[in-house]
N, CA, C and O atoms as a MOPAC input file, in Angstrom:
PM7 MOZYME 1SCF
protein

 N    -51.96800 1    56.68900 1     6.53200 1
 C    -52.23200 1    55.61700 1     7.45200 1
 C    -53.29400 1    56.10400 1     8.42400 1
 O    -53.19800 1    57.19500 1     8.98500 1
 N    -54.30900 1    55.26700 1     8.60900 1
 C    -55.41400 1    55.65400 1     9.47000 1
 C    -55.07500 1    55.42400 1    10.94100 1
 O    -54.06500 1    54.82100 1    11.30400 1
 N    -55.98000 1    55.94100 1    11.75400 1
 C    -55.79200 1    55.87100 1    13.20100 1
 C    -55.73800 1    54.42000 1    13.70300 1
 O    -54.90400 1    54.08700 1    14.54500 1
 N    -56.62300 1    53.56100 1    13.18700 1
 C    -56.64800 1    52.16500 1    13.60700 1
 C    -55.35600 1    51.44000 1    13.23000 1
 O    -54.83200 1    50.64300 1    14.00800 1
 N    -54.85700 1    51.71800 1    12.04600 1
 C    -53.62000 1    51.08200 1    11.61600 1
 C    -52.44800 1    51.52600 1    12.49900 1
 O    -51.56600 1    50.72700 1    12.81300 1
 N    -52.44300 1    52.81100 1    12.90000 1
 C    -51.39400 1    53.31600 1    13.78500 1
 C    -51.48700 1    52.61900 1    15.15300 1
 O    -50.46000 1    52.29000 1    15.74800 1
 N    -52.68900 1    52.39700 1    15.64400 1
 C    -52.86400 1    51.70500 1    16.92400 1
 C    -52.36200 1    50.26200 1    16.82600 1
 O    -51.65200 1    49.77800 1    17.70600 1
 N    -52.74500 1    49.58500 1    15.73800 1
 C    -52.28300 1    48.21100 1    15.56300 1
 C    -50.75300 1    48.16000 1    15.43600 1
 O    -50.11700 1    47.26900 1    15.99900 1
 N    -50.17800 1    49.08200 1    14.72000 1
 C    -48.72500 1    49.13400 1    14.55800 1
 C    -48.04300 1    49.39900 1    15.90900 1
 O    -47.04800 1    48.75700 1    16.24600 1
 N    -48.58500 1    50.34200 1    16.66800 1
 C    -48.03800 1    50.64800 1    17.99800 1
 C    -48.13700 1    49.44400 1    18.92600 1
 O    -47.19600 1    49.11200 1    19.64600 1
 N    -49.30000 1    48.80000 1    18.89200 1
 C    -49.49800 1    47.61300 1    19.71600 1
 C    -48.53500 1    46.50000 1    19.29800 1
 O    -47.99300 1    45.80200 1    20.15500 1
 N    -48.32100 1    46.33000 1    18.01700 1
 C    -47.38000 1    45.32400 1    17.50700 1
 C    -45.95500 1    45.62300 1    17.95100 1
 O    -45.21300 1    44.72200 1    18.34200 1
 N    -45.57300 1    46.92100 1    17.88400 1
 C    -44.22500 1    47.30400 1    18.31800 1
 C    -44.06000 1    47.00200 1    19.81300 1
 O    -43.01800 1    46.49100 1    20.22500 1
 N    -45.06700 1    47.31000 1    20.61900 1
 C    -45.00400 1    47.04100 1    22.06400 1
 C    -44.87000 1    45.53500 1    22.31900 1
 O    -44.06600 1    45.11300 1    23.15000 1
 N    -45.65200 1    44.73900 1    21.60900 1
 C    -45.55200 1    43.29100 1    21.76100 1
 C    -44.17500 1    42.78400 1    21.34900 1
 O    -43.61700 1    41.89600 1    21.99300 1
 N    -43.62900 1    43.35000 1    20.27500 1
 C    -42.29700 1    42.93800 1    19.82100 1
 C    -41.24700 1    43.28000 1    20.87800 1
 O    -40.36700 1    42.46600 1    21.15600 1
 N    -41.33000 1    44.48400 1    21.47400 1
 C    -40.39000 1    44.87100 1    22.53600 1
 C    -40.54500 1    43.95900 1    23.75600 1
 O    -39.55500 1    43.55900 1    24.36800 1
 N    -41.77700 1    43.63900 1    24.09900 1
 C    -42.00900 1    42.74500 1    25.24200 1
 C    -41.43200 1    41.35100 1    24.96600 1
 O    -40.84400 1    40.73100 1    25.85300 1
 N    -41.59900 1    40.87400 1    23.75800 1
 C    -41.07300 1    39.56300 1    23.38900 1
 C    -39.54900 1    39.55700 1    23.44500 1
 O    -38.94200 1    38.62700 1    23.97600 1
 N    -38.93500 1    40.61100 1    22.89100 1
 C    -37.47300 1    40.71800 1    22.92600 1
 C    -36.99200 1    40.78700 1    24.37800 1
 O    -36.02600 1    40.12000 1    24.75000 1
 N    -37.67100 1    41.59700 1    25.19500 1
 C    -37.30100 1    41.72700 1    26.61000 1
 C    -37.43200 1    40.38700 1    27.33000 1
 O    -36.56200 1    40.02900 1    28.12400 1
 N    -38.48900 1    39.65300 1    27.07100 1
 C    -38.69200 1    38.35200 1    27.71100 1
 C    -37.60000 1    37.37300 1    27.29900 1
 O    -37.09100 1    36.63600 1    28.14300 1
 N    -37.23100 1    37.34800 1    26.03100 1
 C    -36.18400 1    36.44300 1    25.56000 1
 C    -34.84900 1    36.80200 1    26.19900 1
 O    -34.13200 1    35.91900 1    26.66900 1
 N    -34.50900 1    38.08400 1    26.22300 1
 C    -33.25200 1    38.52500 1    26.83600 1
 C    -33.24100 1    38.15500 1    28.31600 1
 O    -32.22500 1    37.69400 1    28.83500 1
 N    -34.36200 1    38.35600 1    28.99100 1
 C    -34.45600 1    38.04100 1    30.41400 1
 C    -34.28800 1    36.53300 1    30.65300 1
 O    -33.58200 1    36.14100 1    31.58200 1
 N    -34.90900 1    35.69800 1    29.84800 1
 C    -34.77900 1    34.25600 1    30.00800 1
 C    -33.34700 1    33.78600 1    29.75500 1
 O    -32.83200 1    32.93500 1    30.48000 1
 N    -32.71200 1    34.33600 1    28.73800 1
 C    -31.32400 1    33.96400 1    28.45200 1
 C    -30.42100 1    34.39400 1    29.61700 1
 O    -29.54600 1    33.63800 1    30.04100 1
 N    -30.63800 1    35.60400 1    30.12500 1
 C    -29.83300 1    36.09200 1    31.25000 1
 C    -30.04700 1    35.24500 1    32.49900 1
 O    -29.08700 1    34.92000 1    33.19800 1
 N    -31.28500 1    34.88700 1    32.78100 1
 C    -31.59100 1    34.06900 1    33.95600 1
 C    -30.94600 1    32.68000 1    33.82400 1
 O    -30.41500 1    32.14700 1    34.79900 1
 N    -30.99200 1    32.11200 1    32.64700 1
 C    -30.38100 1    30.80700 1    32.42500 1
 C    -28.86800 1    30.88100 1    32.62700 1
 O    -28.27200 1    29.98400 1    33.22400 1
 N    -28.25400 1    31.94800 1    32.12900 1
 C    -26.81800 1    32.14600 1    32.29000 1
 C    -26.47000 1    32.31200 1    33.77500 1
 O    -25.49600 1    31.72800 1    34.24800 1
 N    -27.25500 1    33.10200 1    34.50900 1
 C    -27.02400 1    33.29700 1    35.94200 1
 C    -27.17300 1    31.98000 1    36.70100 1
 O    -26.38400 1    31.68800 1    37.60000 1
 N    -28.17400 1    31.19100 1    36.34300 1
 C    -28.39900 1    29.90400 1    37.00100 1
 C    -27.20500 1    28.98800 1    36.79700 1
 O    -26.76200 1    28.31600 1    37.72800 1
 N    -26.69100 1    28.96400 1    35.58600 1
 C    -25.53200 1    28.12200 1    35.27500 1
 C    -24.31900 1    28.56000 1    36.09800 1
 O    -23.60800 1    27.72500 1    36.65800 1
 N    -24.08700 1    29.86300 1    36.16900 1
 C    -22.95800 1    30.38000 1    36.94500 1
 C    -23.11900 1    30.08500 1    38.43300 1
 O    -22.15300 1    29.71900 1    39.10200 1
 N    -24.32200 1    30.24300 1    38.94700 1
 C    -24.55900 1    29.96800 1    40.36100 1
 C    -24.34500 1    28.49300 1    40.67000 1
 O    -23.80800 1    28.15900 1    41.72600 1
 N    -24.74700 1    27.62500 1    39.78800 1
 C    -24.54600 1    26.18800 1    39.98700 1
 C    -23.05800 1    25.85700 1    40.05700 1
 O    -22.63500 1    25.05000 1    40.88500 1
 N    -22.27700 1    26.47700 1    39.19600 1
 C    -20.83100 1    26.25400 1    39.21500 1
 C    -20.23000 1    26.72900 1    40.52800 1
 O    -19.38100 1    26.05000 1    41.10600 1
 N    -20.66100 1    27.88300 1    40.99900 1
 C    -20.15200 1    28.43900 1    42.25800 1
 C    -20.51300 1    27.52100 1    43.41800 1
 O    -19.66800 1    27.20700 1    44.25600 1
 N    -21.76500 1    27.09500 1    43.46400 1
 C    -22.22000 1    26.23800 1    44.55600 1
 C    -21.45600 1    24.91600 1    44.55700 1
 O    -21.02400 1    24.45400 1    45.61300 1
 N    -21.28700 1    24.30800 1    43.39300 1
 C    -20.56400 1    23.03500 1    43.32400 1
 C    -19.11000 1    23.20900 1    43.73400 1
 O    -18.55400 1    22.34900 1    44.41700 1
 N    -18.49100 1    24.30300 1    43.32800 1
 C    -17.10400 1    24.57700 1    43.67800 1
 C    -16.96100 1    24.73800 1    45.19000 1
 O    -16.08000 1    24.13600 1    45.80300 1
 N    -17.81500 1    25.53800 1    45.77500 1
 C    -17.72200 1    25.78800 1    47.21300 1
 C    -18.15100 1    24.57900 1    48.02400 1
 O    -17.62700 1    24.34900 1    49.11400 1
 N    -19.08800 1    23.81200 1    47.51400 1
 C    -19.56300 1    22.63900 1    48.24600 1
 C    -18.40600 1    21.67100 1    48.50200 1
 O    -18.26200 1    21.15300 1    49.60900 1
 N    -17.60400 1    21.43400 1    47.50300 1
 C    -16.47700 1    20.51000 1    47.65900 1
 C    -15.48900 1    21.01800 1    48.70600 1
 O    -14.98700 1    20.24300 1    49.52100 1
 N    -15.21400 1    22.30800 1    48.68000 1
 C    -14.26200 1    22.87100 1    49.64000 1
 C    -14.81200 1    22.79800 1    51.05600 1
 O    -14.09000 1    22.43600 1    51.98500 1
 N    -16.07800 1    23.13900 1    51.22600 1
 C    -16.69400 1    23.08600 1    52.54900 1
 C    -16.77600 1    21.64200 1    53.03300 1
 O    -16.56000 1    21.36900 1    54.21300 1
 N    -17.08400 1    20.73000 1    52.13600 1
 C    -17.15900 1    19.31200 1    52.49400 1
 C    -15.79700 1    18.81900 1    52.98600 1
 O    -15.72100 1    18.11600 1    53.99300 1
 N    -14.73800 1    19.17800 1    52.29300 1
 C    -13.40300 1    18.75900 1    52.70900 1
 C    -13.02300 1    19.36400 1    54.05100 1
 O    -12.44200 1    18.68700 1    54.89900 1
 N    -13.35000 1    20.63400 1    54.24700 1
 C    -13.04300 1    21.28800 1    55.52400 1
 C    -13.79700 1    20.61300 1    56.66900 1
 O    -13.25300 1    20.44700 1    57.76100 1
 N    -15.03200 1    20.23000 1    56.42300 1
 C    -15.82300 1    19.53500 1    57.44100 1
 C    -15.23100 1    18.17100 1    57.74500 1
 O    -15.17400 1    17.76100 1    58.90400 1
 N    -14.79100 1    17.47000 1    56.71700 1
 C    -14.15100 1    16.16900 1    56.92200 1
 C    -12.87800 1    16.31700 1    57.75900 1
 O    -12.61400 1    15.50100 1    58.64300 1
 N    -12.10300 1    17.34500 1    57.48300 1
 C    -10.88300 1    17.59900 1    58.26200 1
 C    -11.24200 1    17.84500 1    59.72000 1
 O    -10.59400 1    17.31800 1    60.62400 1
 N    -12.27300 1    18.64300 1    59.94300 1
 C    -12.70300 1    18.93800 1    61.31500 1
 C    -13.13500 1    17.65700 1    62.03800 1
 O    -12.79600 1    17.46300 1    63.20500 1
 N    -13.87300 1    16.79200 1    61.35700 1
 C    -14.30100 1    15.52700 1    61.96300 1
 C    -13.11000 1    14.62200 1    62.27300 1
 O    -13.08500 1    13.95200 1    63.30500 1
 N    -12.13700 1    14.60800 1    61.38700 1
 C    -10.94600 1    13.78900 1    61.62600 1
 C    -10.16400 1    14.29100 1    62.84300 1
 O     -9.63900 1    13.49000 1    63.61600 1
 N    -10.08600 1    15.60800 1    63.01400 1
 C     -9.44900 1    16.16300 1    64.20200 1
 C    -10.20700 1    15.74300 1    65.45700 1
 O     -9.59600 1    15.37700 1    66.46100 1
 N    -11.51900 1    15.79500 1    65.40200 1
 C    -12.33200 1    15.39900 1    66.56100 1
 C    -12.11200 1    13.92800 1    66.89600 1
 O    -11.99000 1    13.56500 1    68.06600 1
 N    -12.06300 1    13.08200 1    65.86900 1
 C    -11.82400 1    11.65800 1    66.10100 1
 C    -10.44800 1    11.43200 1    66.73000 1
 O    -10.29600 1    10.60700 1    67.63100 1
 N     -9.46300 1    12.16400 1    66.25200 1
 C     -8.11700 1    12.03000 1    66.81500 1
 C     -8.09300 1    12.47500 1    68.26700 1
 O     -7.42800 1    11.85200 1    69.09500 1
 N     -8.80500 1    13.53700 1    68.58300 1
 C     -8.87500 1    14.00300 1    69.96800 1
 C     -9.51800 1    12.95100 1    70.87100 1
 O     -9.05900 1    12.72500 1    71.99100 1
 N    -10.58800 1    12.30600 1    70.37900 1
 C    -11.22100 1    11.24500 1    71.16800 1
 C    -10.26900 1    10.06700 1    71.36800 1
 O    -10.24200 1     9.45400 1    72.43500 1
 N     -9.50500 1     9.76400 1    70.34900 1
 C     -8.53200 1     8.66900 1    70.47100 1
 C     -7.44200 1     9.01500 1    71.48000 1
 O     -6.99500 1     8.14900 1    72.23200 1
 N     -7.01100 1    10.28100 1    71.50100 1
 C     -6.01300 1    10.70200 1    72.48900 1
 C     -6.56700 1    10.55900 1    73.90300 1
 O     -5.87200 1    10.10300 1    74.81000 1
 N     -7.81900 1    10.95200 1    74.07700 1
 C     -8.44300 1    10.78100 1    75.39600 1
 C     -8.52900 1     9.30600 1    75.77300 1
 O     -8.34800 1     8.94500 1    76.93600 1
 N     -8.80500 1     8.46300 1    74.79200 1
 C     -8.85500 1     7.02700 1    75.05600 1
 C     -7.47900 1     6.51300 1    75.47000 1
 O     -7.37700 1     5.65700 1    76.34800 1
 N     -6.43500 1     7.02100 1    74.85200 1
 C     -5.07300 1     6.60600 1    75.21400 1
 C     -4.76800 1     7.02100 1    76.64900 1
 O     -4.20300 1     6.24700 1    77.42300 1
 N     -5.14200 1     8.23100 1    76.99000 1
 C     -4.85800 1     8.74300 1    78.32600 1
 C     -5.65400 1     7.97900 1    79.38300 1
 O     -5.12800 1     7.66300 1    80.45100 1
 N     -6.90500 1     7.68500 1    79.09200 1
 C     -7.79100 1     7.07100 1    80.08200 1
 C     -7.78000 1     5.54900 1    80.07600 1
 O     -8.14700 1     4.93200 1    81.07600 1
 N     -7.37600 1     4.94100 1    78.99500 1
 C     -7.43600 1     3.48600 1    78.87600 1
 C     -6.18100 1     2.86900 1    79.47100 1
 O     -5.07000 1     3.34600 1    79.23900 1
 N     -6.36800 1     1.81000 1    80.23600 1
 C     -5.22700 1     1.15600 1    80.85300 1
 C     -4.78400 1    -0.07300 1    80.07600 1
 O     -3.74700 1    -0.66100 1    80.38600 1
 N     -5.55800 1    -0.47000 1    79.06800 1
 C     -5.22500 1    -1.66300 1    78.29400 1
 C     -4.27600 1    -1.30400 1    77.15700 1
 O     -4.47200 1    -0.30600 1    76.46300 1
 N     -3.27100 1    -2.10700 1    76.97800 1
 C     -2.30800 1    -1.86600 1    75.89600 1
 C     -2.95600 1    -2.05600 1    74.53900 1
 O     -2.61400 1    -1.35400 1    73.58700 1
 N     -3.90000 1    -3.00600 1    74.43300 1
 C     -4.54300 1    -3.25000 1    73.14000 1
 C     -5.38600 1    -2.05300 1    72.70900 1
 O     -5.45200 1    -1.73000 1    71.52300 1
 N     -6.02600 1    -1.40100 1    73.66900 1
 C     -6.80600 1    -0.20000 1    73.34500 1
 C     -5.91500 1     0.94300 1    72.89400 1
 O     -6.27100 1     1.72100 1    72.01000 1
 N     -4.75900 1     1.02800 1    73.51300 1
 C     -3.79100 1     2.06700 1    73.13800 1
 C     -3.27600 1     1.82000 1    71.73100 1
 O     -3.14000 1     2.75700 1    70.94300 1
 N     -2.99100 1     0.57200 1    71.41300 1
 C     -2.50300 1     0.22900 1    70.06100 1
 C     -3.53700 1     0.61000 1    69.00200 1
 O     -3.20700 1     1.19500 1    67.97100 1
 N     -4.78200 1     0.26900 1    69.27900 1
 C     -5.85700 1     0.58500 1    68.33200 1
 C     -6.00600 1     2.09200 1    68.17100 1
 O     -6.16600 1     2.59000 1    67.05700 1
 N     -5.95200 1     2.81600 1    69.28700 1
 C     -6.08400 1     4.27100 1    69.23700 1
 C     -4.94100 1     4.89800 1    68.43900 1
 O     -5.15900 1     5.83200 1    67.66800 1
 N     -3.74200 1     4.39100 1    68.62300 1
 C     -2.58800 1     4.91500 1    67.87300 1
 C     -2.75400 1     4.63000 1    66.38000 1
 O     -2.43300 1     5.47600 1    65.54600 1
 N     -3.24900 1     3.45200 1    66.04700 1
 C     -3.49600 1     3.13100 1    64.63900 1
 C     -4.55200 1     4.06700 1    64.04900 1
 O     -4.41300 1     4.53000 1    62.91600 1
 N     -5.60300 1     4.34400 1    64.81400 1
 C     -6.64700 1     5.25800 1    64.33600 1
 C     -6.11400 1     6.67600 1    64.16000 1
 O     -6.45100 1     7.35600 1    63.19100 1
 N     -5.29100 1     7.11400 1    65.09000 1
 C     -4.69500 1     8.45500 1    64.98100 1
 C     -3.80200 1     8.53800 1    63.74400 1
 O     -3.83000 1     9.53400 1    63.02100 1
 N     -3.01400 1     7.49600 1    63.50200 1
 C     -2.14300 1     7.47000 1    62.32300 1
 C     -2.96400 1     7.51000 1    61.03800 1
 O     -2.61500 1     8.21100 1    60.08800 1
 N     -4.05500 1     6.75100 1    61.01900 1
 C     -4.93300 1     6.75700 1    59.83700 1
 C     -5.56300 1     8.13300 1    59.64200 1
 O     -5.67200 1     8.61600 1    58.51500 1
 N     -5.97700 1     8.76200 1    60.74200 1
 C     -6.56600 1    10.10100 1    60.65200 1
 C     -5.55500 1    11.12200 1    60.14100 1
 O     -5.89600 1    12.00900 1    59.35900 1
 N     -4.31800 1    10.99000 1    60.58500 1
 C     -3.27500 1    11.90600 1    60.10300 1
 C     -3.12800 1    11.82300 1    58.58900 1
 O     -3.04600 1    12.83900 1    57.89800 1
 N     -3.09900 1    10.59300 1    58.09300 1
 C     -2.94700 1    10.40600 1    56.64500 1
 C     -4.13600 1    11.00400 1    55.90200 1
 O     -3.96600 1    11.64000 1    54.86200 1
 N     -5.33400 1    10.80200 1    56.43300 1
 C     -6.52400 1    11.35500 1    55.78800 1
 C     -6.51300 1    12.88400 1    55.82600 1
 O     -6.86400 1    13.53700 1    54.84300 1
 N     -6.10900 1    13.45300 1    56.96900 1
 C     -6.05400 1    14.91600 1    57.08500 1
 C     -5.05100 1    15.47600 1    56.09000 1
 O     -5.34800 1    16.44400 1    55.38900 1
 N     -3.86800 1    14.87900 1    56.02100 1
 C     -2.85200 1    15.35200 1    55.07500 1
 C     -3.35700 1    15.25000 1    53.64200 1
 O     -3.10700 1    16.13900 1    52.82900 1
 N     -4.06200 1    14.17600 1    53.33200 1
 C     -4.61700 1    14.00300 1    51.98900 1
 C     -5.62400 1    15.10700 1    51.67400 1
 O     -5.58200 1    15.70400 1    50.59800 1
 N     -6.52900 1    15.37500 1    52.61700 1
 C     -7.55100 1    16.42200 1    52.39900 1
 C     -6.90200 1    17.79700 1    52.27200 1
 O     -7.32400 1    18.61300 1    51.45200 1
 N     -5.87700 1    18.05300 1    53.08200 1
 C     -5.18500 1    19.33800 1    52.99400 1
 C     -4.52400 1    19.50100 1    51.62900 1
 O     -4.55900 1    20.58400 1    51.04300 1
 N     -3.92600 1    18.43600 1    51.12700 1
 C     -3.30500 1    18.49500 1    49.79300 1
 C     -4.35700 1    18.69600 1    48.70200 1
 O     -4.13600 1    19.44800 1    47.75300 1
 N     -5.49300 1    18.02700 1    48.84000 1
 C     -6.57400 1    18.21900 1    47.87200 1
 C     -7.06900 1    19.65400 1    47.88900 1
 O     -7.29200 1    20.25400 1    46.83800 1
 N     -7.23800 1    20.19900 1    49.08000 1
 C     -7.67300 1    21.60100 1    49.18400 1
 C     -6.63700 1    22.53400 1    48.56500 1
 O     -6.98600 1    23.49900 1    47.88600 1
 N     -5.37900 1    22.24300 1    48.80300 1
 C     -4.31400 1    23.08100 1    48.25300 1
 C     -4.38300 1    23.10500 1    46.72600 1
 O     -4.09100 1    24.12700 1    46.10700 1
 N     -4.76400 1    21.99400 1    46.12500 1
 C     -4.83500 1    21.92900 1    44.66300 1
 C     -6.04300 1    22.64900 1    44.08800 1
 O     -5.99000 1    23.12000 1    42.95200 1
 N     -7.14200 1    22.74600 1    44.85000 1
 C     -8.35700 1    23.33200 1    44.27600 1
 C     -8.63400 1    24.75900 1    44.71300 1
 O     -9.50600 1    25.41300 1    44.14200 1
 N     -7.91400 1    25.26100 1    45.71000 1
 C     -8.16300 1    26.63900 1    46.13700 1
 C     -7.69400 1    27.60500 1    45.06200 1
 O     -6.65400 1    27.40800 1    44.43300 1
 N     -8.49000 1    28.66100 1    44.86400 1
 C     -8.17400 1    29.58200 1    43.76900 1
 C     -8.02700 1    31.03300 1    44.22200 1
 O     -7.93200 1    31.92700 1    43.38100 1
 N     -8.00700 1    31.28500 1    45.52600 1
 C     -7.80200 1    32.64200 1    46.02500 1
 C     -6.56400 1    32.66400 1    46.91300 1
 O     -6.32700 1    31.73200 1    47.68000 1
 N     -5.78300 1    33.72400 1    46.80700 1
 C     -4.55200 1    33.82300 1    47.59400 1
 C     -4.83900 1    33.81400 1    49.08500 1
 O     -4.09600 1    33.20900 1    49.85800 1
 N     -5.91200 1    34.48200 1    49.49500 1
 C     -6.25300 1    34.53700 1    50.91300 1
 C     -6.56900 1    33.13200 1    51.43600 1
 O     -6.17500 1    32.77900 1    52.54800 1
 N     -7.27100 1    32.34400 1    50.64600 1
 C     -7.58600 1    30.96300 1    51.03100 1
 C     -6.31500 1    30.13600 1    51.14600 1
 O     -6.17400 1    29.32800 1    52.06400 1
 N     -5.39700 1    30.33800 1    50.22100 1
 C     -4.14000 1    29.59100 1    50.26400 1
 C     -3.31500 1    29.98600 1    51.49300 1
 O     -2.64300 1    29.13800 1    52.08100 1
 N     -3.35900 1    31.26200 1    51.88500 1
 C     -2.65500 1    31.69200 1    53.09300 1
 C     -3.24200 1    31.03100 1    54.33300 1
 O     -2.50500 1    30.58700 1    55.21400 1
 N     -4.56000 1    30.96800 1    54.40100 1
 C     -5.22300 1    30.31700 1    55.53700 1
 C     -4.87400 1    28.83900 1    55.56500 1
 O     -4.62700 1    28.28400 1    56.63600 1
 N     -4.84900 1    28.19800 1    54.41700 1
 C     -4.50600 1    26.77400 1    54.34800 1
 C     -3.06200 1    26.55100 1    54.78400 1
 O     -2.77000 1    25.57000 1    55.46800 1
 N     -2.16100 1    27.43900 1    54.40300 1
 C     -0.76100 1    27.30700 1    54.82300 1
 C     -0.65400 1    27.39500 1    56.34500 1
 O      0.09300 1    26.63400 1    56.96200 1
 N     -1.39300 1    28.31300 1    56.94500 1
 C     -1.40800 1    28.41700 1    58.40700 1
 C     -1.96400 1    27.14000 1    59.02700 1
 O     -1.44300 1    26.65200 1    60.03000 1
 N     -3.01900 1    26.60300 1    58.42700 1
 C     -3.62100 1    25.37100 1    58.92400 1
 C     -2.62700 1    24.21700 1    58.84100 1
 O     -2.55300 1    23.40000 1    59.75900 1
 N     -1.87400 1    24.14200 1    57.76600 1
 C     -0.88500 1    23.07300 1    57.62200 1
 C      0.21100 1    23.20400 1    58.68300 1
 O      0.67300 1    22.20000 1    59.22600 1
 N      0.62600 1    24.43900 1    58.97700 1
 C      1.62400 1    24.64600 1    60.03700 1
 C      1.06600 1    24.23600 1    61.39700 1
 O      1.75500 1    23.60100 1    62.19500 1
 N     -0.18100 1    24.60500 1    61.65100 1
 C     -0.81600 1    24.22900 1    62.91700 1
 C     -0.98800 1    22.71900 1    63.00700 1
 O     -0.87000 1    22.15000 1    64.09200 1
 N     -1.26400 1    22.06700 1    61.89200 1
 C     -1.40400 1    20.61600 1    61.88400 1
 C     -0.07900 1    19.95700 1    62.24400 1
 O     -0.06200 1    18.96800 1    62.97700 1
 N      1.01300 1    20.48000 1    61.74600 1
 C      2.32700 1    19.93000 1    62.09600 1
 C      2.56000 1    20.05700 1    63.60400 1
 O      3.05900 1    19.13000 1    64.24300 1
 N      2.19800 1    21.20100 1    64.15500 1
 C      2.32300 1    21.39700 1    65.59900 1
 C      1.40200 1    20.44800 1    66.36100 1
 O      1.77200 1    19.91500 1    67.40800 1
 N      0.21500 1    20.24700 1    65.83300 1
 C     -0.76000 1    19.33600 1    66.44500 1
 C     -0.21900 1    17.91000 1    66.47700 1
 O     -0.36600 1    17.20600 1    67.47600 1
 N      0.40900 1    17.48700 1    65.37600 1
 C      0.97700 1    16.13600 1    65.32700 1
 C      2.09100 1    15.97500 1    66.36200 1
 O      2.20800 1    14.92000 1    66.98500 1
 N      2.91000 1    17.01500 1    66.54700 1
 C      3.96700 1    16.94900 1    67.56000 1
 C      3.35900 1    16.82300 1    68.95400 1
 O      3.84700 1    16.05500 1    69.78300 1
 N      2.30000 1    17.57400 1    69.20500 1
 C      1.62200 1    17.50300 1    70.50000 1
 C      1.01100 1    16.12500 1    70.71700 1
 O      1.07000 1    15.58600 1    71.82200 1
 N      0.42600 1    15.55500 1    69.67200 1
 C     -0.11300 1    14.19200 1    69.76400 1
 C      0.97700 1    13.20800 1    70.15600 1
 O      0.78000 1    12.36600 1    71.03300 1
 N      2.12800 1    13.31800 1    69.50100 1
 C      3.23800 1    12.40600 1    69.80800 1
 C      3.67100 1    12.54300 1    71.25500 1
 O      3.93700 1    11.53900 1    71.91600 1
 N      3.74600 1    13.75600 1    71.75500 1
 C      4.14400 1    13.97900 1    73.14400 1
 C      3.13400 1    13.33600 1    74.09300 1
 O      3.50600 1    12.66900 1    75.05800 1
 N      1.85400 1    13.54700 1    73.80000 1
 C      0.79900 1    12.97200 1    74.65300 1
 C      0.85900 1    11.44800 1    74.61400 1
 O      0.76400 1    10.80000 1    75.65700 1
 N      1.01200 1    10.87700 1    73.44200 1
 C      1.07500 1     9.41100 1    73.31200 1
 C      2.28800 1     8.86400 1    74.06700 1
 O      2.17600 1     7.87400 1    74.79000 1
 N      3.43900 1     9.50400 1    73.90100 1
 C      4.65000 1     9.03800 1    74.58200 1
 C      4.52200 1     9.17700 1    76.09300 1
 O      4.90100 1     8.26800 1    76.83200 1
 N      3.99100 1    10.30600 1    76.56100 1
 C      3.82200 1    10.51600 1    77.99600 1
 C      2.81800 1     9.53500 1    78.58100 1
 O      3.02900 1     9.00000 1    79.67000 1
 N      1.72900 1     9.29800 1    77.86100 1
 C      0.72800 1     8.34000 1    78.35000 1
 C      1.31400 1     6.93700 1    78.41000 1
 O      1.04400 1     6.19300 1    79.35200 1
 N      2.10400 1     6.57500 1    77.42500 1
 C      2.74200 1     5.24900 1    77.42300 1
 C      3.73100 1     5.12400 1    78.57200 1
 O      3.81000 1     4.08100 1    79.22000 1
 N      4.48000 1     6.18400 1    78.82100 1
 C      5.44400 1     6.17700 1    79.91400 1
 C      4.73600 1     6.04200 1    81.25600 1
 O      5.17500 1     5.28200 1    82.11900 1
 N      3.65600 1     6.76900 1    81.42900 1
 C      2.90200 1     6.71500 1    82.68500 1
 C      2.32200 1     5.32200 1    82.89200 1
 O      2.33400 1     4.80200 1    84.00800 1
 N      1.82100 1     4.72500 1    81.83400 1
 C      1.24700 1     3.38600 1    81.95800 1
 C      2.30600 1     2.34800 1    82.31900 1
 O      2.02300 1     1.41300 1    83.06700 1
 N      3.50100 1     2.50200 1    81.80500 1
 C      4.57300 1     1.57000 1    82.11900 1
 C      5.04800 1     1.72500 1    83.56100 1
 O      5.48900 1     0.76200 1    84.18900 1
 N      4.95100 1     2.94300 1    84.07200 1
 C      5.41400 1     3.20500 1    85.43100 1
 C      4.37300 1     2.81000 1    86.48600 1
 O      4.72400 1     2.65000 1    87.65500 1
 N      3.13200 1     2.65400 1    86.11100 1
 C      2.07600 1     2.28500 1    87.04900 1
 C      2.32500 1     0.86600 1    87.58500 1
 O      2.71100 1    -0.03400 1    86.83800 1
 N      2.10600 1     0.69500 1    88.84300 1
 C      2.23000 1    -0.68500 1    89.37200 1
 C      1.01400 1    -1.49900 1    88.96200 1
 O     -0.09400 1    -0.97500 1    88.85300 1
 N      1.22900 1    -2.74500 1    88.74400 1
 C      0.07800 1    -3.57400 1    88.53300 1
 C     -0.00200 1    -4.27700 1    87.28800 1
 O     -0.96700 1    -5.00400 1    87.05100 1

């Protein structure tokens, strides 16, 4: 085999290795992209639900302030209805999160959150009852 043929053969082998490397790299990148998309979609739903829960808590807090500050019975009724609706939505989101969480640490945090939510609901009831009592005792 002559020198030129050896050069062409060497060059061909290098091109073949480069082609194989490029194909392996593209397949690996495609696989990584697919896995990352799954991770992002999985986490997006959990973060979205957590954000919704946070917004519902904020809405309930505003409704409690409205109950405390509002002197109209109709406003209090509406606020109580909104708080009740928010409670149902929060419980629903917490149950949904409980079904989709896949790490023990996440489930422990969710269990703590559910316990705190129960305490929060008791505090809401106390505030609503106290505000109603104060409004009934006010002259006028």
